[in-house]
All heavy atoms as an XYZ file, in Angstrom:
844
protein
N    -152.721    -23.336   -168.657
C    -153.277    -23.963   -167.388
C    -153.217    -25.482   -167.623
O    -153.626    -26.047   -168.798
C    -154.677    -23.458   -167.150
C    -155.244    -23.969   -165.939
S    -156.650    -23.050   -165.290
C    -157.905    -24.256   -165.668
N    -152.775    -26.204   -166.751
C    -152.649    -27.639   -166.798
C    -154.030    -28.315   -166.803
O    -154.933    -27.783   -166.103
C    -151.808    -28.196   -165.632
N    -154.202    -29.436   -167.432
C    -155.425    -30.118   -167.417
C    -155.633    -30.828   -166.020
O    -154.626    -31.354   -165.467
C    -155.342    -31.092   -168.545
C    -156.731    -31.321   -169.223
C    -156.693    -32.281   -170.384
O    -156.085    -31.883   -171.415
O    -157.221    -33.362   -170.213
N    -156.825    -30.858   -165.510
C    -157.184    -31.497   -164.259
C    -157.396    -33.003   -164.602
O    -157.977    -33.396   -165.511
C    -158.432    -30.965   -163.603
C    -158.216    -29.522   -163.314
C    -158.749    -31.749   -162.402
C    -159.449    -28.809   -162.836
N    -156.733    -33.932   -163.748
C    -157.066    -35.386   -163.917
C    -158.410    -35.783   -163.730
O    -159.050    -35.071   -162.924
C    -155.945    -36.085   -162.979
O    -156.503    -36.083   -161.753
N    -158.652    -36.907   -164.244
C    -160.092    -37.397   -164.059
C    -160.450    -37.722   -162.712
O    -161.581    -37.543   -162.182
C    -160.252    -38.725   -164.921
C    -160.423    -38.336   -166.441
C    -160.726    -39.647   -167.178
C    -160.872    -39.379   -168.639
N    -161.335    -40.429   -169.443
N    -159.346    -38.183   -161.951
C    -159.655    -38.451   -160.519
C    -159.948    -37.124   -159.786
O    -160.900    -37.157   -159.013
C    -158.364    -39.129   -159.928
C    -158.578    -39.235   -158.361
C    -158.177    -40.447   -160.544
N    -159.198    -36.149   -159.920
C    -159.518    -34.844   -159.376
C    -160.880    -34.252   -159.724
O    -161.540    -33.694   -158.934
C    -158.455    -33.851   -159.516
C    -157.192    -34.160   -158.745
C    -156.178    -32.989   -158.703
N    -155.083    -33.366   -157.909
C    -154.147    -32.653   -157.622
N    -154.113    -31.340   -157.960
N    -153.081    -32.981   -156.765
N    -161.052    -34.362   -160.918
C    -162.384    -33.906   -161.521
C    -163.572    -34.694   -160.845
O    -164.557    -34.040   -160.441
C    -162.460    -34.166   -163.058
C    -163.300    -33.328   -163.839
C    -163.041    -31.761   -163.587
C    -163.314    -33.597   -165.280
N    -163.388    -35.914   -160.555
C    -164.401    -36.731   -159.910
C    -164.636    -36.268   -158.497
O    -165.734    -36.173   -157.913
N    -163.455    -35.943   -157.798
C    -163.504    -35.543   -156.401
C    -164.181    -34.168   -156.393
O    -165.169    -33.971   -155.436
C    -162.116    -35.411   -155.793
C    -161.524    -36.822   -155.636
C    -162.155    -34.668   -154.524
C    -160.078    -36.830   -155.290
N    -163.941    -33.270   -157.208
C    -164.619    -31.969   -157.335
C    -166.109    -32.199   -157.584
O    -166.918    -31.525   -156.813
C    -164.054    -31.160   -158.403
C    -164.986    -29.790   -158.602
C    -162.604    -30.641   -158.061
N    -166.452    -33.073   -158.415
C    -167.903    -33.341   -158.833
C    -168.601    -33.792   -157.506
O    -169.786    -33.548   -157.282
C    -168.048    -34.273   -159.900
N    -167.984    -34.790   -156.758
C    -168.643    -35.348   -155.465
C    -168.840    -34.199   -154.590
O    -169.892    -34.266   -153.912
C    -167.823    -36.444   -154.976
C    -167.861    -37.728   -155.779
C    -167.295    -38.933   -155.018
O    -167.260    -38.857   -153.814
O    -166.792    -39.759   -155.688
N    -167.861    -33.341   -154.305
C    -168.089    -32.230   -153.394
C    -169.233    -31.381   -153.813
O    -170.007    -30.879   -153.034
C    -166.802    -31.325   -153.251
C    -165.687    -32.156   -152.368
N    -165.817    -32.237   -150.985
C    -164.694    -32.813   -152.749
C    -164.766    -32.978   -150.567
N    -164.038    -33.226   -151.579
N    -169.251    -30.970   -155.148
C    -170.351    -30.231   -155.725
C    -171.747    -30.857   -155.451
O    -172.700    -30.264   -155.087
C    -170.106    -29.936   -157.221
C    -170.938    -28.838   -157.715
C    -170.551    -27.491   -157.707
C    -172.215    -29.165   -158.243
C    -171.325    -26.476   -158.213
C    -173.000    -28.173   -158.846
C    -172.563    -26.858   -158.848
O    -173.414    -25.873   -159.299
N    -171.767    -32.255   -155.731
C    -172.967    -32.933   -155.595
C    -173.476    -33.010   -154.050
O    -174.586    -32.837   -153.729
C    -172.743    -34.491   -155.905
N    -172.529    -33.117   -153.108
C    -172.813    -33.097   -151.663
C    -173.510    -31.727   -151.404
O    -174.513    -31.667   -150.744
C    -171.677    -33.447   -150.794
C    -171.919    -33.039   -149.359
C    -171.092    -34.836   -150.975
N    -172.831    -30.688   -151.845
C    -173.416    -29.239   -151.610
C    -174.799    -29.152   -152.124
O    -175.765    -28.623   -151.470
C    -172.491    -28.385   -152.243
C    -172.925    -26.857   -152.136
C    -172.013    -25.830   -152.822
O    -171.128    -26.367   -153.605
N    -172.420    -24.643   -152.682
N    -174.990    -29.726   -153.453
C    -176.318    -29.535   -154.017
C    -177.364    -30.416   -153.291
O    -178.448    -29.919   -153.018
C    -176.115    -30.024   -155.478
C    -177.398    -29.915   -156.291
C    -177.922    -28.733   -156.785
C    -178.330    -30.945   -156.528
N    -179.122    -29.066   -157.515
C    -179.421    -30.423   -157.314
C    -178.374    -32.284   -156.391
C    -180.506    -31.136   -157.885
C    -179.445    -33.109   -156.798
C    -180.504    -32.489   -157.423
N    -176.989    -31.564   -152.919
C    -177.985    -32.507   -152.196
C    -178.331    -31.893   -150.902
O    -179.468    -31.943   -150.405
C    -177.327    -33.827   -152.084
C    -177.186    -34.663   -153.315
C    -176.136    -35.749   -153.065
C    -178.607    -35.234   -153.712
N    -177.333    -31.282   -150.075
C    -177.616    -30.767   -148.895
C    -178.648    -29.330   -149.008
O    -179.527    -29.273   -148.343
C    -176.420    -30.125   -148.279
C    -175.536    -31.296   -147.666
C    -174.075    -30.623   -147.281
C    -176.086    -31.994   -146.416
N    -178.484    -28.798   -150.110
C    -179.370    -27.587   -150.466
C    -180.783    -28.065   -150.721
O    -181.761    -27.428   -150.549
C    -178.807    -26.711   -151.521
C    -177.666    -25.847   -151.224
C    -177.244    -24.964   -152.358
C    -175.997    -24.118   -151.976
N    -175.522    -23.382   -153.123
N    -180.904    -29.418   -151.205
C    -182.061    -29.900   -151.548
C    -182.869    -30.441   -150.316
O    -183.897    -31.019   -150.397
C    -181.923    -31.066   -152.560
C    -181.301    -30.681   -153.919
C    -182.199    -29.643   -154.681
O    -183.314    -29.764   -154.806
N    -181.466    -28.588   -155.092
N    -182.060    -30.415   -149.145
C    -182.657    -30.912   -147.929
C    -182.340    -32.299   -147.549
O    -182.921    -32.804   -146.583
N    -181.496    -32.962   -148.339
C    -181.118    -34.326   -147.930
C    -180.092    -34.374   -146.801
O    -179.216    -33.540   -146.734
C    -180.544    -35.121   -149.182
C    -181.540    -35.175   -150.299
N    -182.739    -35.926   -150.266
C    -181.563    -34.567   -151.464
C    -183.415    -35.749   -151.487
N    -182.708    -34.882   -152.206
N    -180.036    -35.489   -146.137
C    -178.865    -35.885   -145.362
C    -178.015    -36.688   -146.201
O    -178.535    -37.619   -147.002
C    -179.266    -36.695   -144.039
C    -180.073    -35.864   -143.096
C    -180.317    -36.684   -141.853
O    -179.614    -37.493   -141.487
N    -181.470    -36.402   -141.181
N    -176.716    -36.520   -146.154
C    -175.790    -37.133   -147.191
C    -174.739    -37.836   -146.341
O    -174.095    -37.255   -145.483
C    -175.057    -35.941   -148.080
C    -174.174    -36.657   -149.052
C    -176.138    -35.247   -148.722
N    -174.348    -39.045   -146.872
C    -173.284    -39.796   -146.202
C    -172.336    -40.307   -147.277
O    -172.752    -40.810   -148.298
C    -173.980    -41.201   -145.574
C    -175.151    -40.808   -144.587
C    -176.407    -40.598   -145.085
C    -174.758    -40.494   -143.287
C    -177.428    -40.245   -144.258
C    -175.838    -40.166   -142.434
C    -177.127    -40.098   -142.985
N    -170.998    -40.135   -146.898
C    -169.885    -40.412   -147.878
C    -169.495    -41.791   -147.820
O    -169.573    -42.424   -146.806
C    -168.787    -39.483   -147.694
C    -169.071    -38.001   -148.242
O    -169.500    -37.810   -149.253
N    -168.547    -37.111   -147.282
N    -169.085    -42.324   -148.990
C    -168.343    -43.561   -149.088
C    -166.842    -43.249   -148.626
O    -166.122    -42.548   -149.396
C    -168.466    -44.172   -150.493
C    -167.634    -45.401   -150.606
O    -166.797    -45.785   -149.787
N    -167.883    -46.165   -151.674
N    -166.418    -43.767   -147.622
C    -164.907    -43.467   -147.152
C    -163.963    -44.163   -147.968
O    -162.823    -43.674   -147.888
C    -164.825    -43.783   -145.651
C    -165.751    -42.932   -144.831
C    -165.018    -45.344   -145.424
N    -164.230    -45.151   -148.785
C    -163.275    -45.929   -149.508
C    -163.036    -45.187   -150.938
O    -161.988    -45.482   -151.597
C    -163.578    -47.228   -149.760
C    -162.340    -48.215   -149.838
C    -164.531    -47.868   -148.657
N    -164.007    -44.532   -151.482
C    -163.926    -43.852   -152.785
C    -163.729    -44.779   -153.916
O    -163.297    -44.383   -155.006
C    -162.791    -42.785   -152.846
C    -162.960    -41.673   -151.792
N    -163.915    -40.741   -151.889
C    -162.301    -41.499   -150.643
C    -163.912    -40.005   -150.869
N    -162.953    -40.464   -150.024
N    -164.216    -46.091   -153.681
C    -164.281    -46.945   -154.923
C    -165.584    -47.798   -154.690
O    -166.079    -47.838   -153.675
C    -163.075    -47.883   -154.918
O    -163.117    -48.690   -153.699
C    -161.736    -47.209   -155.067
N    -165.975    -48.413   -155.742
C    -167.132    -49.184   -155.748
C    -168.357    -48.470   -156.454
O    -168.253    -47.439   -157.110
N    -169.490    -49.239   -156.387
C    -170.642    -48.731   -157.326
C    -171.440    -47.576   -156.611
O    -172.297    -47.043   -157.280
C    -171.451    -50.037   -157.284
C    -171.152    -50.690   -156.022
C    -169.817    -50.558   -155.900
N    -171.036    -47.203   -155.346
C    -171.884    -46.148   -154.747
C    -170.869    -45.251   -154.245
O    -169.872    -45.439   -153.403
C    -172.682    -46.726   -153.450
C    -173.597    -47.779   -154.006
C    -173.342    -45.697   -152.787
C    -174.124    -48.587   -152.857
N    -171.157    -43.851   -154.479
C    -170.254    -42.686   -154.040
C    -170.904    -42.066   -152.804
O    -170.097    -41.728   -151.831
C    -170.286    -41.575   -154.991
C    -169.526    -42.078   -156.307
O    -168.426    -42.728   -156.130
O    -169.828    -41.664   -157.425
N    -172.237    -41.978   -152.685
C    -172.979    -41.381   -151.551
C    -174.171    -42.091   -151.190
O    -174.753    -42.840   -152.089
C    -173.321    -39.894   -151.969
C    -172.317    -38.919   -152.434
C    -172.911    -37.748   -153.089
C    -171.228    -38.492   -151.480
N    -174.681    -41.876   -150.027
C    -175.941    -42.351   -149.789
C    -176.775    -41.160   -149.163
O    -176.210    -40.417   -148.362
C    -175.921    -43.446   -148.582
C    -177.349    -43.998   -148.180
C    -175.187    -44.645   -149.219
N    -178.024    -40.969   -149.602
C    -178.820    -39.947   -149.083
C    -179.956    -40.449   -148.425
O    -180.380    -41.536   -148.632
C    -179.308    -38.900   -150.123
C    -180.120    -39.635   -151.194
C    -178.013    -38.281   -150.814
C    -180.738    -38.697   -152.337
N    -180.531    -39.657   -147.406
C    -181.831    -40.107   -146.863
C    -182.914    -39.199   -147.322
O    -182.797    -37.886   -147.412
C    -181.638    -39.775   -145.290
C    -182.838    -40.213   -144.343
C    -183.092    -41.618   -144.460
C    -182.620    -39.717   -142.964
N    -183.829    -39.824   -148.069
C    -184.884    -39.228   -148.730
C    -186.263    -39.781   -148.261
O    -186.442    -41.024   -148.502
C    -184.737    -39.323   -150.260
C    -185.807    -38.576   -151.045
C    -185.540    -38.672   -152.488
O    -185.694    -39.841   -153.066
O    -185.137    -37.606   -153.063
N    -187.074    -39.028   -147.609
C    -188.428    -39.482   -147.051
C    -188.157    -40.788   -146.179
O    -188.792    -41.873   -146.420
C    -189.283    -39.896   -148.223
C    -189.617    -38.583   -149.011
O    -189.835    -37.485   -148.446
N    -189.702    -38.717   -150.303
N    -187.142    -40.733   -145.349
C    -186.974    -41.918   -144.390
C    -186.505    -43.192   -145.200
O    -186.644    -44.247   -144.650
C    -188.113    -42.158   -143.465
C    -188.457    -41.094   -142.504
O    -187.393    -40.433   -142.036
N    -189.670    -40.783   -142.289
N    -185.943    -42.999   -146.321
C    -185.454    -44.142   -147.177
C    -183.994    -43.866   -147.574
O    -183.656    -42.749   -148.006
C    -186.345    -44.330   -148.286
C    -186.023    -45.589   -149.161
C    -186.948    -45.742   -150.346
C    -186.376    -46.986   -151.102
N    -187.044    -47.040   -152.483
N    -183.040    -44.768   -147.374
C    -181.737    -44.664   -147.864
C    -181.742    -44.885   -149.261
O    -182.141    -45.941   -149.859
C    -180.787    -45.580   -147.044
C    -180.684    -45.302   -145.541
C    -179.818    -46.423   -144.898
C    -180.047    -43.849   -145.371
N    -180.970    -43.983   -150.094
C    -180.847    -44.028   -151.440
C    -179.377    -43.968   -151.896
O    -178.652    -43.078   -151.588
C    -181.574    -42.823   -152.191
C    -182.987    -42.632   -151.638
C    -181.466    -42.934   -153.724
C    -184.116    -43.391   -152.206
N    -178.900    -45.107   -152.486
C    -177.475    -45.185   -152.937
C    -177.252    -44.272   -154.263
O    -178.203    -44.285   -155.097
C    -177.262    -46.569   -153.267
C    -178.526    -47.163   -153.532
C    -179.588    -46.328   -152.702
N    -176.334    -43.481   -154.340
C    -175.996    -42.528   -155.380
C    -174.622    -42.700   -155.970
O    -173.666    -42.842   -155.262
C    -176.251    -41.082   -154.957
C    -175.976    -40.056   -155.929
C    -177.575    -40.868   -154.200
N    -174.610    -42.702   -157.306
C    -173.247    -42.615   -157.937
C    -173.208    -41.189   -158.654
O    -174.084    -40.889   -159.381
C    -173.115    -43.748   -158.944
C    -171.772    -43.853   -159.493
O    -170.772    -43.616   -158.869
O    -171.538    -44.197   -160.710
N    -172.093    -40.553   -158.396
C    -171.995    -39.213   -158.975
C    -171.163    -39.358   -160.297
O    -170.080    -40.000   -160.266
C    -171.222    -38.197   -158.085
C    -170.971    -36.970   -158.689
C    -172.017    -38.159   -156.725
N    -171.663    -38.784   -161.345
C    -170.997    -38.747   -162.605
C    -170.691    -37.387   -163.107
O    -171.565    -36.501   -163.087
C    -171.881    -39.479   -163.778
C    -172.094    -40.953   -163.394
C    -170.757    -41.807   -163.575
C    -171.152    -43.289   -163.403
N    -169.859    -44.050   -163.310
N    -169.469    -37.094   -163.586
C    -169.083    -35.843   -164.252
C    -169.725    -35.802   -165.544
O    -169.531    -36.705   -166.410
C    -167.631    -35.624   -164.343
C    -167.271    -34.295   -164.952
C    -167.035    -35.618   -162.899
N    -170.410    -34.743   -165.911
C    -170.978    -34.686   -167.330
C    -169.854    -34.306   -168.185
O    -169.061    -33.540   -167.980
C    -172.050    -33.603   -167.379
C    -172.468    -33.380   -168.742
C    -173.237    -33.860   -166.617
N    -169.807    -35.085   -169.324
C    -168.753    -34.827   -170.364
C    -169.487    -34.685   -171.679
O    -170.602    -35.125   -171.897
C    -167.748    -35.978   -170.456
O    -168.314    -37.234   -170.611
N    -168.772    -34.011   -172.617
C    -169.306    -33.611   -174.023
C    -168.344    -34.141   -174.941
O    -167.232    -34.235   -174.916
C    -169.579    -32.129   -174.062
C    -170.628    -31.583   -173.194
C    -170.159    -31.170   -171.954
C    -171.893    -31.441   -173.498
C    -171.114    -30.608   -171.079
C    -172.750    -30.999   -172.671
C    -172.384    -30.573   -171.411
O    -173.404    -30.046   -170.575
N    -169.044    -34.689   -176.130
C    -168.259    -34.985   -177.253
C    -167.735    -33.701   -177.934
O    -168.221    -32.651   -177.757
C    -169.072    -35.670   -178.304
C    -169.668    -37.129   -177.827
C    -170.609    -37.668   -178.892
N    -171.094    -38.895   -178.335
C    -172.000    -39.184   -177.470
N    -172.654    -38.099   -176.930
N    -172.403    -40.364   -177.020
N    -166.594    -33.852   -178.737
C    -165.910    -32.728   -179.082
C    -166.557    -32.208   -180.495
O    -166.124    -31.078   -180.877
C    -164.432    -33.046   -179.329
C    -163.745    -33.363   -178.073
C    -162.208    -33.565   -178.332
C    -161.557    -33.823   -176.928
N    -160.174    -34.080   -176.976
N    -167.401    -32.825   -181.154
C    -167.978    -32.464   -182.345
C    -168.995    -31.279   -182.036
O    -170.050    -31.439   -181.469
C    -168.861    -33.658   -182.948
C    -169.426    -33.281   -184.264
O    -169.457    -32.173   -184.670
N    -169.808    -34.382   -184.938
N    -168.476    -30.089   -182.349
C    -169.188    -28.918   -182.148
C    -170.409    -28.722   -183.085
O    -171.254    -27.797   -182.961
C    -168.324    -27.671   -182.427
C    -167.057    -27.605   -181.489
C    -167.484    -27.246   -180.105
C    -166.183    -27.102   -179.243
N    -166.438    -26.916   -177.869
N    -170.539    -29.491   -184.182
C    -171.694    -29.461   -185.088
C    -172.949    -30.088   -184.437
O    -174.028    -29.905   -184.982
C    -171.347    -30.231   -186.398
C    -170.280    -29.572   -187.189
O    -170.090    -28.296   -187.068
N    -169.397    -30.300   -187.831
N    -172.816    -30.750   -183.385
C    -174.125    -31.370   -182.803
C    -174.651    -30.355   -181.743
O    -173.862    -29.582   -181.279
C    -173.588    -32.615   -182.075
C    -173.067    -33.782   -182.851
C    -172.582    -34.913   -181.949
C    -174.074    -34.343   -183.842
N    -175.991    -30.526   -181.456
C    -176.540    -29.798   -180.428
C    -176.026    -30.163   -179.149
O    -175.536    -31.324   -178.974
C    -178.060    -30.024   -180.555
C    -178.715    -29.583   -181.782
C    -180.354    -30.087   -181.718
C    -178.683    -28.109   -182.005
N    -176.041    -29.287   -178.078
C    -175.524    -29.645   -176.782
C    -176.127    -30.979   -176.224
O    -175.409    -31.790   -175.747
C    -175.821    -28.551   -175.832
C    -175.222    -28.831   -174.495
C    -175.332    -27.705   -173.542
O    -175.389    -26.569   -173.947
O    -175.344    -28.029   -172.252
N    -177.334    -31.149   -176.353
C    -178.006    -32.394   -175.948
C    -177.469    -33.623   -176.631
O    -177.489    -34.658   -176.158
C    -179.529    -32.384   -175.925
S    -180.212    -32.159   -177.644
N    -177.112    -33.505   -177.916
C    -176.482    -34.673   -178.724
C    -174.985    -34.861   -178.335
O    -174.547    -35.912   -178.356
C    -176.595    -34.299   -180.141
C    -178.065    -34.227   -180.657
C    -178.115    -33.823   -182.143
O    -177.447    -32.838   -182.592
N    -179.043    -34.462   -182.859
N    -174.344    -33.676   -177.895
C    -172.923    -33.921   -177.502
C    -172.740    -34.491   -176.194
O    -171.702    -35.056   -175.917
C    -172.289    -32.380   -177.606
C    -172.201    -31.841   -178.963
C    -171.438    -30.480   -179.066
N    -170.337    -30.441   -178.257
C    -170.004    -29.489   -177.333
N    -170.908    -28.405   -177.127
N    -169.007    -29.484   -176.688
N    -173.690    -34.256   -175.209
C    -173.524    -34.802   -173.957
C    -173.357    -36.247   -173.936
O    -174.192    -36.986   -174.575
C    -174.750    -34.365   -173.065
C    -174.507    -34.678   -171.577
C    -175.827    -34.145   -170.724
N    -176.242    -32.800   -171.133
C    -177.468    -32.533   -171.438
N    -178.425    -33.466   -171.362
N    -177.849    -31.244   -171.731
N    -172.529    -36.825   -173.219
C    -172.229    -38.320   -173.056
C    -173.185    -38.826   -171.961
O    -173.234    -38.325   -170.879
C    -170.798    -38.587   -172.760
C    -170.585    -40.160   -172.553
C    -169.921    -38.099   -173.850
N    -174.082    -39.751   -172.294
C    -174.985    -40.392   -171.399
C    -174.313    -41.477   -170.600
O    -173.678    -42.404   -171.091
C    -176.308    -40.878   -172.076
C    -177.249    -41.519   -171.232
C    -178.072    -40.712   -170.305
C    -177.261    -42.944   -171.041
C    -178.909    -41.301   -169.544
C    -178.235    -43.499   -170.240
C    -179.008    -42.691   -169.428
N    -174.485    -41.365   -169.221
C    -173.853    -42.365   -168.377
C    -174.969    -43.187   -167.868
O    -175.915    -42.580   -167.190
C    -173.182    -41.763   -167.201
C    -172.048    -40.727   -167.666
C    -170.750    -41.380   -168.064
N    -169.760    -40.416   -168.238
C    -168.901    -40.393   -169.210
N    -168.867    -41.451   -170.083
N    -167.980    -39.471   -169.366
N    -174.934    -44.457   -167.995
C    -175.966    -45.328   -167.463
C    -175.479    -46.147   -166.336
O    -174.147    -46.494   -166.217
C    -176.616    -46.182   -168.511
O    -175.639    -46.966   -169.127
N    -176.214    -46.622   -165.400
C    -175.750    -47.514   -164.344
C    -175.328    -48.803   -164.804
O    -175.873    -49.414   -165.822
C    -177.018    -47.766   -163.336
C    -178.226    -47.091   -164.272
C    -177.687    -46.388   -165.294
N    -174.180    -49.398   -164.306
C    -173.711    -50.732   -164.538
C    -174.604    -51.871   -164.006
O    -175.555    -51.406   -163.261
C    -172.272    -50.863   -164.261
C    -171.969    -50.781   -162.739
O    -172.784    -51.239   -161.981
N    -170.877    -50.256   -162.394
N    -174.312    -53.058   -164.242
C    -175.278    -54.154   -163.730
C    -175.280    -54.229   -162.197
O    -176.444    -54.339   -161.664
C    -174.590    -55.477   -164.223
O    -174.628    -55.409   -165.595
C    -175.482    -56.606   -163.864
N    -174.137    -53.929   -161.520
C    -174.164    -54.118   -160.108
C    -174.939    -52.886   -159.510
O    -175.807    -53.033   -158.553
C    -172.733    -54.019   -159.565
C    -172.610    -54.102   -158.005
C    -173.175    -55.482   -157.588
C    -172.732    -55.690   -156.090
N    -173.234    -56.875   -155.612
N    -174.859    -51.677   -160.102
C    -175.611    -50.493   -159.708
C    -177.207    -50.722   -159.857
O    -177.967    -50.309   -158.970
C    -175.179    -49.313   -160.481
C    -173.732    -48.776   -159.994
C    -173.297    -47.709   -160.823
O    -173.494    -47.691   -162.034
N    -172.506    -46.797   -160.171
N    -177.508    -51.446   -160.997
C    -178.860    -51.603   -161.357
C    -179.494    -52.598   -160.155
O    -180.519    -52.509   -159.657
C    -179.104    -52.296   -162.576
C    -179.050    -51.282   -163.847
C    -179.032    -51.943   -165.133
C    -178.741    -51.019   -166.155
N    -178.873    -51.707   -167.525
N    -178.632    -53.617   -159.759
C    -179.058    -54.552   -158.766
C    -179.231    -53.911   -157.406
O    -180.219    -54.221   -156.730
C    -178.014    -55.728   -158.509
C    -177.768    -56.639   -159.702
C    -176.568    -57.553   -159.434
O    -176.080    -57.618   -158.388
O    -176.277    -58.293   -160.471
N    -178.446    -52.922   -157.209
C    -178.467    -52.185   -155.838
C    -179.506    -51.008   -155.848
O    -179.665    -50.399   -154.728
C    -177.067    -51.663   -155.457
C    -176.047    -52.740   -155.245
C    -174.609    -52.072   -155.036
C    -176.311    -53.567   -154.060
N    -179.974    -50.715   -156.927
C    -180.917    -49.524   -157.115
C    -180.331    -48.149   -156.938
O    -180.818    -47.191   -156.378
N    -178.990    -48.098   -157.512
C    -178.304    -46.783   -157.374
C    -178.763    -45.876   -158.418
O    -179.118    -46.065   -159.560
C    -176.821    -47.185   -157.711
C    -176.027    -45.855   -157.679
C    -176.207    -48.167   -156.626
N    -179.048    -44.670   -157.976
C    -179.447    -43.494   -158.781
C    -178.207    -42.787   -159.221
O    -177.157    -42.492   -158.494
C    -180.393    -42.577   -157.945
C    -181.643    -43.146   -157.670
C    -182.633    -42.104   -156.962
N    -183.072    -41.101   -157.853
C    -183.789    -40.085   -157.564
N    -184.101    -39.832   -156.311
N    -184.023    -39.204   -158.477
N    -178.162    -42.308   -160.391
C    -177.079    -41.612   -160.996
C    -177.306    -40.042   -160.888
O    -178.361    -39.614   -161.485
C    -176.887    -41.925   -162.514
C    -176.578    -43.522   -162.690
C    -175.643    -41.244   -163.113
C    -175.410    -44.184   -161.977
N    -176.323    -39.381   -160.145
C    -176.527    -37.908   -160.199
C    -175.445    -37.397   -161.033
O    -174.156    -37.592   -160.813
C    -176.383    -37.453   -158.709
C    -176.402    -36.002   -158.519
C    -177.713    -35.324   -158.959
C    -176.100    -35.637   -157.070
N    -175.917    -36.576   -162.086
C    -174.915    -36.049   -163.012
C    -174.485    -34.545   -162.533
O    -175.401    -33.915   -162.216
C    -175.527    -35.877   -164.403
C    -175.922    -37.248   -165.007
O    -174.948    -38.008   -165.374
N    -177.151    -37.634   -164.997
N    -173.189    -34.335   -162.586
C    -172.730    -33.107   -162.173
C    -172.073    -32.428   -163.390
O    -171.143    -32.851   -163.862
C    -171.716    -33.149   -161.065
C    -171.169    -31.741   -160.642
C    -172.341    -33.852   -159.729
N    -172.752    -31.299   -163.745
C    -172.186    -30.542   -164.872
C    -171.302    -29.403   -164.422
O    -171.836    -28.368   -164.001
C    -173.393    -30.060   -165.823
C    -172.914    -29.409   -167.059
O    -171.697    -28.947   -167.154
O    -173.787    -29.282   -167.963
N    -170.034    -29.520   -164.386
C    -169.119    -28.557   -163.842
C    -168.981    -27.393   -164.817
O    -168.575    -26.291   -164.348
C    -167.763    -29.268   -163.508
C    -167.912    -30.300   -162.470
C    -166.522    -30.984   -162.304
C    -168.182    -29.692   -161.128
N    -169.257    -27.594   -166.014
C    -169.134    -26.410   -167.007
C    -170.284    -25.540   -166.752
O    -170.135    -24.242   -166.768
C    -169.128    -27.013   -168.378
C    -167.917    -27.680   -168.558
C    -169.251    -25.798   -169.418
C    -167.779    -28.442   -170.010
N    -171.499    -25.974   -166.601
C    -172.779    -25.124   -166.575
C    -173.231    -25.017   -165.004
O    -174.220    -24.457   -164.691
C    -173.869    -25.692   -167.277
C    -173.577    -25.720   -168.848
O    -173.161    -24.669   -169.429
N    -173.653    -26.792   -169.457
N    -172.445    -25.648   -164.118
C    -172.687    -25.602   -162.712
C    -173.993    -25.939   -162.178
O    -174.840    -25.229   -161.629
C    -172.432    -23.995   -162.183
C    -170.930    -23.734   -162.391
O    -170.079    -24.497   -161.980
N    -170.714    -22.506   -162.795
N    -174.391    -27.176   -162.584
C    -175.726    -27.865   -162.087
C    -175.680    -29.293   -161.968
O    -174.790    -29.822   -162.556
C    -176.901    -27.205   -162.858
C    -176.992    -27.781   -164.235
N    -176.470    -27.322   -165.257
C    -177.815    -28.798   -164.614
C    -176.767    -28.060   -166.456
N    -177.598    -28.870   -166.115
N    -176.644    -29.722   -161.176
C    -176.713    -31.228   -161.114
C    -178.067    -31.674   -161.521
O    -179.091    -30.864   -161.449
C    -176.532    -31.575   -159.571
S    -174.998    -31.284   -158.748
N    -178.229    -32.931   -161.973
C    -179.452    -33.428   -162.392
C    -179.367    -34.942   -162.348
O    -178.332    -35.550   -162.534
C    -179.952    -32.971   -163.833
C    -178.991    -33.315   -164.932
C    -179.183    -34.604   -165.562
C    -177.865    -32.446   -165.224
C    -178.247    -34.852   -166.615
C    -177.077    -32.824   -166.260
C    -177.165    -34.021   -166.976
O    -176.288    -34.252   -167.926
N    -180.537    -35.503   -161.993
C    -180.649    -37.082   -161.931
C    -180.906    -37.652   -163.375
O    -181.494    -36.870   -164.205
C    -181.859    -37.367   -161.221
C    -181.794    -37.018   -159.657
C    -182.540    -35.971   -159.187
C    -181.097    -37.611   -158.693
N    -182.020    -35.830   -157.747
C    -181.240    -36.896   -157.513
C    -180.058    -38.733   -158.670
C    -180.512    -37.163   -156.360
C    -179.495    -39.013   -157.406
C    -179.744    -38.255   -156.194
N    -180.317    -38.847   -163.548
C    -180.603    -39.395   -164.865
C    -182.055    -39.643   -164.932
O    -182.809    -39.907   -163.970
C    -179.931    -40.974   -164.853
C    -178.624    -40.886   -165.659
O    -178.002    -39.852   -165.734
N    -178.147    -42.068   -165.874
N    -182.666    -39.543   -166.193
C    -184.003    -39.836   -166.464
C    -184.371    -41.308   -166.221
O    -185.404    -41.766   -166.037
C    -184.477    -39.338   -167.747
C    -184.525    -37.813   -167.934
C    -183.222    -36.966   -167.898
O    -182.295    -37.567   -168.370
O    -183.266    -35.902   -167.529
N    -183.222    -42.091   -166.771
C    -183.488    -43.542   -166.689
C    -182.942    -44.209   -165.423
O    -181.977    -44.907   -165.279
C    -182.627    -44.258   -167.856
C    -183.138    -43.689   -169.180
O    -184.090    -42.933   -169.275
N    -182.534    -44.080   -170.277
N    -183.638    -43.867   -164.228
C    -183.133    -44.407   -163.021
C    -183.963    -45.799   -162.804
O    -184.977    -45.959   -163.229
C    -183.552    -43.455   -161.824
C    -184.881    -42.897   -161.930
C    -182.425    -42.431   -161.679
C    -185.102    -41.798   -160.789
N    -183.274    -46.637   -161.941
C    -183.700    -47.935   -161.818
C    -184.846    -47.855   -160.778
O    -184.813    -47.163   -159.781
C    -182.594    -48.830   -161.268
C    -183.195    -50.292   -161.020
C    -181.545    -48.820   -162.208
């Protein structure tokens, strides 16, 4: 089986994230340009929240515990300025979760 490109993997993760956010009861708005510090905007308690979707990836070292193998993605400077929340999408284990270190 051919390997999926990072771009396609990111698109799949965004679609999964939208589905998950809708199930959580959020209204979801897409970024139509697909570049920049924000992937989605959600409406939560009458407040607009910018969201960046990240695909969870793992280090190849099998001797580490799963939590040690997971690569942590933190917001960049621009995302911190904008108050962007990072939503991690784990396509291997089929679940989404927010970064604990949100701005």
